N, C-alpha and C positions, 0 to 999 in steps of 0.2 A: 438219520445216523450219518448219511453220506454228506448232508450240508454240514454237519459238525465237524466231519473230517476234513471237508475242503476248507473249512474257515481256519482250521489248525494248521493246514498245509501253506496257508497264505502268509503265516509269520515266519519271516525269514530270520535265521540266526547268525549275527555276525561272526565272520570267521577271523582268523589271524591276519589274512591278507586284507580284509577290510579296515581292521586297525592300523595296518601299515599305510594304507592309502590315506585314511584320515589323517594319521600322524604326518604325511607328507604335505596334505593340503593345509593342515594346522600350521606347519611351520612356514608355508608361503604367506599366509595370512599374517602371521607374527611379524615375518619380514616386511610386508607391505605397512603394517601398523608402525614399526619402529622406524622404517627408513623414508616413508612416503607421507604418512599421516601426522605423526608425532612431530616432525620438523615444521609442519604447518602452524603451529603455535608461534613460531618466530615471525609470522608475518605481522604481529602486532608492532614489531619494531620498526615497520614503515610508518607508523603512526606515532612514534616516540621519538624524542630529542635525545638519542643514544649515540650519536656520532662521537668517536674518541672515548668511550667507555673502557675503562681499564677491566672492569667486572661486567662482561656481557649480560648475564642473567640479572644483575642488579640494574644495569641501565635499561633492560627490557622491561622490568616491573616498576621500577621506582622513578624513572625519567618522566618529564611532562609530556603529555599528548599534544601533538602538533600535526598540521598539515605541510609545514614548511619544507619537509623533505622532497615532496613532489614539485613544489614551487621552485626549489633549488636545482632540482633535476631538469625540469622543463626549461628553465632559464639558463642552462649551462650550453653553450654553443658546441662544447666537445661532445656533449651527449647527442646532439643532433647530428653531428657530423659522422659519429660512431654509427648512430641509427641508420641513416641513409647508406653507409657504406655496408653495414651488415644486410640491409635489405637489397642491395645491388648485387652483392655477392650471392646471396642466397636464390635470387631470381636467375642469375647466370647458371649456378648449380642445378637449379630446377630445370632450365631449358636444355642443357647440355647433359646433365647427368642421368635425369629421370627416364628418358627413352632409351638409354644404353642397355640395362638389363632387360628391357622387353626385345629389343633388337637381338641381342645376345641369345636369349632364350629360343626365339624363333629360328635363327640360324643354326643353333646347336641341335634343335630337333629335327633339322633337314640331314643331320651326319647320320648315315645309315649304320656305320660300323661302330658296335656298341663300346669297344674298349676305347677307341679314338674319342668317341664322345665323352665318356667318363674321364678320361686322362685331361682333355681340354676343360671340362668342368673343375676338375680338381685344382689344376694350375691357376685358373682364373680366380678361384674361391680363397686360395691361400693367403694373398695379401690381405683379406679381411681380418685374418687373426694376429697379423702383426700391428702393434700399437702404433698410433700417430707419431709418438716420439721417436721410436726406431724408424718406422717408414718416412717420416719427414726427415730424419738425418740421412737416410740413403738417398732421398731426392736432392738434399742440399749438396751431397758429395758429388752426384752425378751431373749437377749443373753447376759446380765450381768451374770458375774462369780458367784455373790452371790445371787442375787434377781431373776435372769431370769428363765423361765420356761423350757428352751430348756436344760439346763443342767441336770435337773431331769429326763428328757426325755431320754437324752444319758446315764444317769446312769442306768435307767431301761434296756436299750438295751445293757448294758455292755461296753458302749464306754467312760465312764466317771466314776467318783466316788465322793462321797460326801467329801471325805479328800482331793482329788486332782482334783477339778473341771477344766474343760476346760476353757480357757480364749478366748471366740470367737471374742474377739474385737482386737486380735493380728493382725499384718499385714497379716499373710500368710493365714487367714481365710477370708480376705476381699472379694476376687474374687467370692467364693461360696455364700457369704452373699448377695453382691450386685446382683447377678444373681437370686437368689431365691426371693429376695425382689422385683426386678423387674418383675419377672414372676408372683407373686400374685397380684402386682398392675396394670399391663398393660393386662393380658390375657383376663379378661372379656371385658374391653372396647375394646380392639383390635378385639375381636371375632365378634362385632356387624355387620362390614361390611361383614364378611364372612356368617354370619347367614342370611342376607339380599340377598347375592348372592345364597346361597343354596336355599333359598325360592323361587327364580325365575326359579328354575330347572322344566322342564316339568316332572310332576309325572308320566306320561305315560312310561317314560324311566325306572323308578323303578319298575313299574307294570309288565312291559315286561321282565325285568331281573328276578323278583321273580317267573315269570312263567317258565322261563328258569332253575330254580333251583339255582339261584346266592343267597348266603347267604349276611348277612349285611355287612361284611367285603369286600366281592367282589363288592357288588354294591357301597360301599363307594370309592373303588379304581377305579373302571371302569367308574363310573357315575359322583360321586360327585367331586372328584378331577379334572379330565379333565374339568368338567362345570365351575369351579370356578378358572380355572388356569390364565385367564387374570387379575383377580382381585389379585391374589397371586403375580403375576409378578409385578404389578403396585406398590404394597407395597413393594416388595423385592427391586425395583430400588430406591424407595425413602428412604428406610433404609440404602441402600449402600451409597447414596448420603449425608447421615449424619453420615459417619463414624468417622468424627473428631468433631462432635457435641454432646454436652450433657447438659442435665438439670444441671444448677448450684447447685440449692438446693439438687438434689439427692446425690452429692458427698460432698459437703460441710459440711452436717449435720453428715457424718460418719468421717470428717477429724479430726486427732488430730497430734500431734508432733510425736508419735509412728509409725503411719501407713502412714506418709505423701508420702513415696515414692511410694504407692499402690494408694492411694486415689487422688493424684494430677493429674488432667486433664487439658485440654487446657482451660476450662470454668473458674476453680478456679484459674489457673495460670493467665489468663487474667484478672480476677479480682484483683488479688494481684498486677499486673504490673500497673493497671490504678488507683486503690484507695489506695493500701498501699504505694507503691513506687512512685507514681505520675509520671510514664513513659507513659504519654498520647499517644505520637507518637508511641514508640514501641507497646503498647497495640494496637492501631489501625492498624499498620502494621500486627500484628499477626491475628487481625479479617479479615483483607483483605485477607491475604493468605489462612485463613481457608476457606472464602468464595469462592475464586478462586478454590482451590482444590476441594470444594463440587460441584461446577458447572462443572469442568472437569469430576468428577466421575459420574455425573448424565447423561452427553453427552455419555461418552465412555460406561457406562452400558447399555444404551439405545440401542447405536449402536451394541454392542454385542447381545442384546436380539433381535433386529430386524433381525440381521443376522442369527441366530441360530432358532429363533422360528417365525419369521416373525410378532411378535407383540412388542409394545413398547408404551411408554407414551409421545414421541415426534415424530414429523413427520418432 
């Protein structure tokens, strides 16, 4: 009798809250299917002769099969110029931007006053919630040669003058400008995951190190960094996998005729191919190549990480 009673007790009745949770999960699955998986049907456009089609669906289904889109893409000098410019920009962003959230999280962890720490974190995180269209416009106004606030600062430092102000919107200043703007916009938000990882470190390790005479810098290097190394590695691999990906708005807002050679990346080039020149098949071929390269990057970097450190994000 007890066994029968125990068996009955193992059957859980679904509650109203369970149905609510399943509904939320179901909506997420539907969202992924509609916006992530169904559009993948359009990848066949990369193997179709559909450039210039007035009816995209008809061009996708009725046009002839061809590999000419890839030949035209790889034979275009503009593509290779944009490709290497994208790679250069993203390598610079990875070099300068990736360490900043880690450094910011470690420094913020050393602030002992709770309300000061929360205030700094809030202020640093706010730029993330401003769209690149608005944030880029603010940057353009601040760096304007006539009304911007950066030139008076450079004048005070002796790097400019009111008679001959520096035009910070020239092409040669784009790389430093986009790097600094990206650091300001993304550091606070990117540091959240590292702050959470630091909060999970056993505090007895810090106490033992302090008893042994380790200063703050030594504790950060010997305890904090090794403890959050798995988190750093995961985000490094994810960043490497997106070396050819950029936010469209991030670069389009800075783009003009004068600095086109510096600001044009694959995201803006893809937009121009598809919507300006109506080369739908060529644009799809470019998008497919970008996705394949990103997939190869994530697998190869994960393999190297597991070989060198024994850790990775894929098994």
